[in-house]
N, C-alpha and C positions, 0 to 999 in steps of 0.2 A: 663505580659505586652506585648503589640504588638510591632512589629518593628517600627511602626510609632510613638507610644507614647514614645518609647525609644529614637528615634531621637529628638523629641521635648524636652525631659528631658535633653539631653546632650548639646543642643545648648545654648550658653550664649552670653553675650554682645560682647565679642571679635569676635565671629563668625558673629554677626550682623554687626559690624563695618567693617569687611573685605568685606562682601557682599555689604555694602553701597559704599565702595571705588570702588569696581569693577563696580557697576551699574552707578557710576558717569562718568566712562571713556567714554562711548558713547556720553555724553553731549558735549564733545570736538569736535565731528565731525563737527558741525556747528558753535558753539559759538566761538571756538578758531580762526576761520578764518574770523569772521565778521569784525575785524579792518583792515584786509588787502584786503578786497574786492576792494576798490578804487585802491590800488597799483597793484593788479592783472589785473584789467581792463586796467590800463595804460600800464602795461608791455606787455600785449598781444593785444594791440590796432590794430596791423597789422595782426592779425590772423582772417581769415574769420569766422564770427559768434561769435566773442568773447563776445559780449554783452549778448548772450544767454548762451554760454558755460561756461563762468567764474562763473556766479551765480549757474549754475548747479553743478559745482564742490563742492559747499558748500552743496547743498541740496540732491544730489544723494545718499549719504549714508542713509538718511531717507527713500528714496524709496526702497532701498535694504533691509532695516530692515522690511519695510511693506511687501515686497514680500517673504522674506526668513525666517522670524521669525517662521512661522508654521513648516518649515523644521527643524529649529534649535530645536524647542520643541520636534519634533519627534525623533531627534538624542539624545536629553537629556533623553527621555524615554527609548531608546534602548541601549545607550552606557554608561549611567551614567552622573553625573553632574560635578564632580570635575576635572577630566582630560580634559574634553571638555572645561571647563572654562579656565583652565590654558593655554592650547594650543591656545585658541582664544586670550587671553591677550598677549601672546608672538607675535602672528601673527599681532595683532593690533598695537603693538609698531613698528614692522618692516615695515608694510605697511604704517603706519602713518608718519614715518620719510622719506620715499622714495621721496616725492615731493621736499625735500630740495635739492636733487641732480638732479632734472629734469628741463629742460628748454622748453620742448614741452608740450603744453596745452593738447593735446590728450593723452599723456602718464600720465600726472597728473590726468586727468579725469579717466583713466583706473585704476590707483592706488586707487582712491577714491571709485570706484565701488567695488574693492576687499576689501577695508576697510569696506564698508557697510555690506559685507557678514559676516565678523567676528564680526562686531558690533551687528548684529542680534543674534549671539550666546551669546555674553557677556550679552546683555540686557535680553534675554529670560532666560538664565540659572540663572543669578543673581536673577531674580524675582521668578523663580521656587524654588530656595534655601530658600527664605523667607517662602514659603509655606511648604517646607520640614522641616525646622528647628524649626518653631514656629507655635503656634495655638492660637485661641481665642484672648484675649486682647493683648497678646504679639505680635501676628501676625499683628494685626491692628496697633500697635505702630510702628513696623518696616516698614510697608507699608507707614505710614505717614512720617516716617523719610526718606524713600527713595524718596518720592515726594518732601519733603522739602529740602533735601540735594542736589537734582538736581537743584532746583531753586537757592539756596544760592551759590552753586558751579559755576553756570553760571555767577554770579556777579564777583566772584573771577577770574574765567578763562578769562573773557573778559578783565579784567584789566591787568592781567599778559600777555595775548596775545598782548595787545596794547603796553606794555613795551618792549616785545621781538621784535615786529615789528619796534619800534622806534630805537632799538639798532642794529638789524640784518637785517632789511628790510623785504621784502615780504615772505621770507622763515623762518624767526625766529619763528613764532608761531608753526610750525610743530615740534619743539623740545618738545612741551608739550606731544606729544604722547609717549615719552619715560617713562612717569609716569606709563604706563601700566606694565613696568618691575618690579618695586617694588610691584605693586599690585599683579602680578603673583607670586612673591616670597612669599608674605604674604598669598595668597590663598593656595599655596602648603604646607606651614607650619601649618597653623591654621585650614583651612577648612577640613571637612571630608566628605566622600561619604555617603549621607543619605541612610537609609535602608527603601526602599519602595517596595511595591509589584510589581513584574514584570508585564508588560502589558499583558493582556489577548487578545487572538484573538477574533474576533467577533463570531466565532463558539463556543468559550468557554464562551460566555456571556460577553465579554469585549467591547461591543459596545460603541463608543465614544458619549458623550451626546451633539450632535450637536444642538438638539432642545432647549437646555438650553443655550449653549455657544454662538451660532450665534446671537441671539437678543442682548445679552450683548456686543458682539463685535461690532455690528452695532451701538449701542448706544454710545460706546466708540469712534467710528469714529466721530460722531456728537460732542461729548464732546471735542475731540482732535482739531477739526476745531475751535470750540469756544475758546479754550484755546490759540491756536497758532495764531489766528487772531489778538489778542491784541499784541502779540510779534512782528509779522512780519509787522503789520500796525501801530506800535506805533508812529513812526515819522510822517507819513502823518496825522494820527488822531490828534496828538497834534498840528500840523501846521494848522489845520482848524481854530484855534483861531488867529494865527499870526505867524510870523517867530520865530521859537524856536531854540535857539542855541544847537549844539550837546551835550554840557555838560548837559543841562537841560533834553534833551531826555534820556541821559544815566542815570541820577539820578532818573528820574521818572520810567524808566525801572527797575532799581534796586529795587525801592520801590514796584513795581508790583510783582517782584519775591519774595520779602519778604512777600507780601500779600498772595501769593500762599502758602507759608509755614504756615502762620497764619491760612488759611483755612484748611490745612492738620492737623494742631494741633487741630483745632476746631472739625474736624471729629473724631479724636481719643478721645477727651475729652467729646464728646457729650453723650457717653454711650449708643447710639442707634445702633442697628444692621444694618450693611450695607445693602442697598436695595433701594426700590423705594422712600421711604420717604426722605432720605438724598439726593437722586438724584434730587427729586423735589425741595428741598430747594436750592441746588446749582444752578439749572437751573433758579429759580426765582431770586436769587441774581445776577447772571450773566445778566439776562434779564434787571433788573433795571440798572445795570452798563452800558450796551450797550445803553439803551435808554437815560440815562443821558449824555453819550458822544455824541450821535447824536443830542440831543436837546440843549446842552450847547454851549455858544459862547465864554466863557472865558477859559483860560488855567487852572486855579485852579480847575474849575468845571469839565472840561474834564479829567484832571489827577485824580481827586478824583473818578470819575465814572469808569475809567479804573482800578484803584486800587480795587474798590468795586467788579468789575467783576472778578478780579483775585482771590479774596477771594472765590467767587463761584466756580471757577475752582479748587481751592485748596481743596474744599470739595468734588467735584465730582470725581476727579481722584482717590484718595485712596478708595473712596466708590465703584467705578466701579471695581477696581482691587481686593478689598477684596470680593466683591460680586461674581466675577468670580471665584476667588480662592476657596471660600467656596462651590461653585457648582460643583467642580471637585473632583473625586476620586483620591487618590495619584498616581495610576498607569497611569492616563491620564493627570496629572498635566502639564507635559512638553508640550504636544500637545495643551492643552487648553490655557495655558499662552502664548504659541507661537502665537496662534491666537489673543489673547488679545494684545500682544505687537505689532503684525503686524497692528492691527486695530488702535492702538494709533499713531503709526508712519505714517500710511496712512493719519490720520487726520492732522499730521504735514505737510505732503507733499501737501495735498489738500488745506490747509488753504490759501496760497497766490493765488491759482488758483480760489477758490471760491470767495474770497474777490474781486479779479479783475473782475470776471464775474458779481457779484452782483452790484459792483460799476458802471460798464459799463451799465448794464441793467436799473439801477435806476437813472443814470445821475449824481451821486455824492456820495462821501464817507459818508457824514452825513446821507443821505437817506438810504444808504446801512446799516449803523449801526442800524437804526430804523427797517429795515427788519430783521436783525440778532436778535434784541431784540424781535420782534414779534414771530420769530421762536422759540426762547428760552422760551418765555412766553407760547406759545402753547404747547411745549413739557412739561413744568412744569405743566400746567393744565391737560394734558393727564395723566401724572404720578400721579397727585393727584386723578383723577378719578379711575385709576387702583388701587391705594392704598386703597381707600374707598370701592371699589367693592370686594377687597380681603376678604376671610373669616377670621374671628377673630381667 
């Protein structure tokens, strides 16, 4: 029995659950602070540039993950997984709680940048451990669970964050970062260091498969932009119909997150191998959803269209992750999944920028959604052609 097969045999449900808990931690980086954005804007109204700097405090961790996940993957291949993950979780708790005691916006922003660095480690190593611990159908199951748990936890976290903000004010939600401490304790007790082959130098024949991974990473950026555009533009899209109360926006957003989970479950239950076929299916579903939102004039139709688009994202995300993971040898898994994680979070960072640019260029959000739908449909058609051209 090889070291890798031994690793897969030993891993069980408890290991998967702990990895899921760890991978949910970075979701808090943005979600936990959404309810306090207006409070922070009001608090720092006298700070020059606050209208730009305050939103950046929410999103800058995603940019850090995009930039530093490849480095985190390289460290995971060189140093091992478990100790790196535990150290990052402890640092995440410490850095996450710091803004509770700060009153300077620049210092808060600096702490959020540092938080993004350790978030890159947590997200990358958690994903790598899924590949280390599981294979085949079990791997696909846990990847689907990872995508689904992130979506469901977002609903819970935003509700708890709002309650903490109501009781403790603009600093209350930062208490959520302390959840990383029990996560670190669980990781130290339950997780084990996977037995994988040490990375080979290029001179020894261990060349990294860039030709395979880079196209998958670039596709993931595109998928990430499509996924996060629904999230970041949810309010403005819904308000194309009429004035929509915040509670309705929140409820529809929650259903969209549930729809992502449904798509992830559909991916796992499809019985099809991750690859171009499922990517094309997810792209086509998302294209229909975007087109419906852009063409509809009523709130129920727009909401239904966005929910449909979210199902497509739920299919595409685990498909791209599984596809990438399957393409990597164990000794390169950290670096490869670091690139994938960076690509996904780059899509998160670019989504509002792309949406704003396309809306400005087309003269309106409804037209911009049609442009997004066209791009998704074109990508789906191209994927279908590639699938048909592939040898049997």
